[in-house]
N, C-alpha and C positions, 0 to 999 in steps of 0.2 A: 496662418497655419499654426497649430499648437506647437510650441517649442519642443524640438526633439523628434517630431514625427517624420522629418525629412530623412532620417536614417533608415526608414522602412521603405519597402517597395510600395507603389500606389495601391495595390490590392490590400496589403496588410495595413497600410495607412488608413484605409477606409474602415477596416474592422476596429482598429484602436479608436478612431474618432467616434464611431457609433457607441463603443463601450464607455467612453468618457462622457458622452451626452446622455447615457442611460440613467434613469432614476427609478429602476425597478427595485422591488424588495420592501421589507417592512420599514416604516418611517423611524421606528425606534433604533434602527441601525444606520441612520443617515450619517452619523459621525464616523462610523467605520467605513462607510462608502466614500466619504469625502477624503479620509486618510488614504484609502486605496488609490483614488484618482491622482493624488499628489505624486505617487511613486510608480504608477502603472507603466509609463513609457520606459522608465529606467529598469524595471524588474522583468518585463516580458522577455523570455529567452529566445528572441528572434534575431539576434545578432551574435557575435562571438561571446561566448561565456564558458569558462572552464568547467563550471558546475553542470552545464548542459551540453558539453562538447560532443557527446555520443548520441544525443536525442534531438532531432530537428523537427520542430512544430510548424515551420513556415508554410508547408503545404496546406495544413489545416486552416491557419489564420488568414490565408489568402481568400477564403470563402466568406460570404456575408455572415454577420452575426445573427443568430436566431435562437432566442431563449425558449425553452419548453414552457408552454402556457397552461397546460392541463394534463393530469395523469391519464394514461390509457386504462382500459378495463382489464383487470386480472382477477380471476376468481380464486377461492381458497384451494381448490384442487391443484391449480397451477403453482400455487405457493408451496404446497406440501413437500416437494422434492428438495427444497432448500432448508427445511426446518430441522432444528436440533431438538431432540426430545428433552423435556424438562426445562427448557429455556424460556424466560420471558422474551418478548420480541418487540422491536420497533421497526416498522415497515415503511419504507419510502418507495413510491411508484413514480417513475419519471421525474424524480426530484421533489415530490410532494408527499408529506407525511399522511399515511392512511391509518387513522385510528381504528377504522373498521377491521382491518386485517392485522393490526397490532394486538399484542397481549400485554397490557401494561399494569396488571394487577401487582400491587406492592412495589411498583417501580417509582422512584422519586424522579420525576421529569418535569419539564416545562420549557418555556422559550429560552433562547440562547442566554447563557450566563454572561452578562457584560463585564463581570470581573475577570473572566477568562478569555472571552472572544477578543481576538486582536492583541492579547497580552502574552500569549505563549508562542504562537506561530509568528515568525519574524516577517512582517509585511514588506520589509525593505530588501529581503533576500531575492536574488534572481529566481524566478519560478512563477507559479500561477496563484500564489496566496493573495497578492494584490488584486488580481483579476477576480478571484473568488469574492473578495471584499466588495468590489465594485458592483458585481452582478449577482450577489447573494439573493436567492429567492426564498429559501426556506432553511430552517435550522432546528436544533433540538439541544436541550441541556439535560445531562444525565448526572445524578449525584448518588454515590454509594456510601452509605454510612455503616457503622458497626452495629446494625440492627438485625435481630432475628427474623424480622419480616422481610428482609432483603436477601435471603439466602439463595434464591434462584439465580443462576448465571443469566447473562443477558446477551441476546443476539440482535445485532444491528443489520438489517437486511435492506439492500439498495438494489432495486430491480428496474430494468427498462422494458417497456412493452413493445409489441410489434409496431405500434403507431409512432413510437418515439423518433423524432427527427429534429435535432437542435442541440441545445446545451443545458447541462445541469450544473448548478453551482450551489452546493450544500455545505453547511458547516455544523459540526457537532462539538460540543464542549463536554468533557467528562471530568468529574471531580471525585476522586477516590479519597475519602476522608481518613484521618489518622486512625491507625489500628484496624482498618478494614481489609477484607480479603474478598476478591471476586474474580470471575472469568468473564470476559467479553469477547464475543465472536463477531467479526465484521464480515458479512457475506455480500458479495457483489455478483449479480446474475442477470440473465436475459431470458425473457419469454418472447420469442420472435426475433426479428432481425432489425432492431433499431440502428440508427446511424447518428453520429455526431460526437460531442465531447461531454464526458463526465468529469467534473473537476471538484473534488472533495477536499475539505480541510478538517482534520481532527485535532483538537487541542485538549491535552490531557494533563491533569495534576494528580500526582500520587503522593499522598500525605505521609507523615512520619510513621514508620513501622507498618506501612500498608503493603499489600501484595496484589499486583494486577497481572493476571495472565491474559494475554491479548492475542487472539488467533484471527488470521485473515485468510479468506478464500476469495479469489478474484476470478470470475468466469464471465467476463463481459462479452457482448455480441461481437461478431467477427469484424464489423465495420465501425466499432467504437474506439475513440481515443480516450483512454482511461487514465486519469492522473489523480493520485492521492498524496497529500502532504500530511504527515502525522508529526506533531510536535508535542514533546512532553517534558515535564520537570519532575525529577524524582527526589524526594526529600530524605531526611536522615533515616538510615536503616530501612529504607523502603526498597522494594524489588519490582522491576518491570521485566516480565518474561514474555517475549513476543515470538510468534511463529507465523509464517505466511506461505500459502501455496498460490502461485500466480499462473494462469493458463489462458486467459482470454484477451480479446481486443486485438485490433490491428496494430495498435501502439499503446503501450502502457508504461507508466512510471510510478513506482512505489517509493516514496521518499520518507525516511524516518529520521527525525532530529530529536535527540534526547540530551537534556542537561542534567548531570548528576550534581545536584545543588546541596545535598546534605551529607555529612560525614557517615560513612558506612553504607551508602546507597549502592545499588547493583542493577545492571542491565544485561540481559541475555537476549540476543536476537538471532533467529535462525530462519531458514526458509528454503523453498525449492521452487524454481520456475520451469515450466514445461512449454517449450516453444516449438512450433513447426510452421510449415507453409512459408509465409513471408512476415510472420509476426516479429515484433520488436518489443523487448521487455527491458526496462531500466530499473535496477534496484540501487538506490542511493541511500547511504546511511551517514549520519554525523553524530558521534557521541562525544560530548564535552565533559571531561573530568574537571570540575571547577573547584573541588575541595579534596582534602586528603582522605585516604583509606576507602577508596571506591574501586569497584571492579566492573569490568565489562567484557563480554565475550560475543563474538559474531561468527556464525558459520552459515554460509549460503552456497547452495548448489544450483546448477542450471543443466537442464537436458535440452539440447537443441537439435532439431531435425530440419530437413528440407533447406530452405533459404532463410531460416529463422536467425535472429540475432539477440543475444543476451548481453546485458551490460551490468557490471557490478562496480560501484564506486563506494568504498568504505573509508571514512575518515574518522580518526580518533585524535582528539585534541586534549592535551594534558597541560593544565595551567601551572604556573610557577609554584604556587602554594599547594598543589595537589600531590603531596608526597605520599609514599606508600601506596602507589597506584598499580593496579594490574589490569592490563587490557590486551586482548588477543582477537585477531580476526583471520578468517580463512575463507577463500572462495575456490570452489572446485567446479569445473565445467566438463560436461560430457558431450562431445560432438558426434552425432549419428550420421552425418552426411558430409561430403566434401564441400558443400556450399554453406554449411552452418558456420556461424561466426560468434566468437565470444570476446568481449573487451573487459579487462579486469584492471582496476586501479585502486588497490589498497594503499592507504596513506596514514602515516603517523606524524603528528606534530607534537613534540615533547619539550616542555620548558622546565620540567622538574628533574631531580637527580635520582631519587629513590623510587624507581619504577621497574616493573617487569612487563614489557610490551613486545608483541610480535605480530607479524602479518605475513600472509602467504597466498599464493594463487597457483592453480594447476589447470591445464587444458589438455584433454586427450580424448581418445575414442575408446570403444569397448576393449576390455582386456582379451587379447587374442588367445592367450593360454587358457583362460577360463572358458572362453567360447569353444575352443577345441575340446576341452575336457567334457563339456556338456554334450557336444555333438558326438563325441566318441562313446557316449553312453546311450546313443540312439535318439537323442532329442533333436527335433528338426531345428534348422538354423533360426527361423523367425521366432520360435518359441524360446530357444536359448537366449536370443538377444533380448526378448521381453523379460525373461527372468533376471538377467543381469541389470537391465534398466530398473526394474522394480527394486532390486536389492540396493542399488545406488540411491534411489529416491526415498524408499520407505524407511530407510535408516534414520531419516530426519524426524520421523514421528515419535521417536523414543523420548523426546522432551515433553510430549503431551501426556497429561495424566487422565484426561476425560475419555472414557471408552467410546462415548457417543461421537466425540470429535474425531477420534482415531478411525472409527468405522466409516464415518462420513468421508473423510479425506482419502482413506484407502479405496473406497468405492470410486471417488473422483479419479484417482490415479489409474485404477483398472480400466475405467471408461476411456481415459486418454490413451492408454496403451493399445486398446483394441480398435480405436477409431482411426480413420484416415482423413486426410485433407485433400485440397485440390491438386496437390502434387502427387497424390497416390501413395504416400508412404504409409505403411501399416506395420506397427510394432509387434502385434500378436495376431494370430488367425481369428 
């Protein structure tokens, strides 16, 4: 027996053994695959791990491993509802790049950048980065330069089809070169009712004096386990501004790790998760202030209905030499039912003296006074509740500058408010 496998149950042991014996994926990435196999047993979050204490994947990994072997059929009309006007686009279907559905005009792209792949995302950290390295089936490298030909923002679209049943392990490398500015939107969606695991790794470099606006919308199918690990390095005087809206999947985890490696670098992260039914959503962030005069800010909100559960883990690390640091984080949770649950764990680890750092978390239900005020004006209770929920969530859109993105996400929010799930909850008529 492979050393260390005995700590797993027999079913999970079978999955890990199959993964270790797998030789799927491009041969050019064989060294990355070998590196992943060395640490896979130690990194899989299938036993006690502080980093994964709120999110349990054992039920999934007790099933046999089955990699997606071919993309399903999706036509352009089905794709249209996910598209942002004016954006170049990179489309993956069931884990496979579709050049036919993509629009790559003036996009600098190619196979995975081996100077980045495996160098930014920590393969030794507890999580699914090592598993992604071992089972990686397809990938993509994106490079943004300070060129007038690359002025269009870029949309990365990852869709599962109705025939999807298995696992996706994709990796994207993104290199934002010095003095460049761009917007990248990462869209995860479903056409039909696929089932299985989507495991993505995004490795990002933001060069000196560059600006990257990064927007995420995750709307995975109801029976999908959706895991994304984003790792970035932010250089001198560069900015990373990220926003996410998460609403899909039976279980999802959005993990963002940013290292502020250049003096004057800045990171702003914000987002909203919309959970209902028995959905589970885990937002985990880790911002590392490695040098002086860097700023970071995090604001995340969760709206949880039914038996849904939302998790926020926000960690800020300030190194000893990272003086003149400013870092703030806030998590606010809105519980819409007595069975909804929120777990919040903001954390500061500070080794420097000259810092301004804060963290906070709130959990509550709808403001009864505000609800009473609206009802006293003749507004039905369900409509009043919807208006208050909308106000709580839509406030997060203020950080976004692109009107197309705001309209797209506002439409997503509206559809979530008027929809109902298996528990029969309805926010608006």
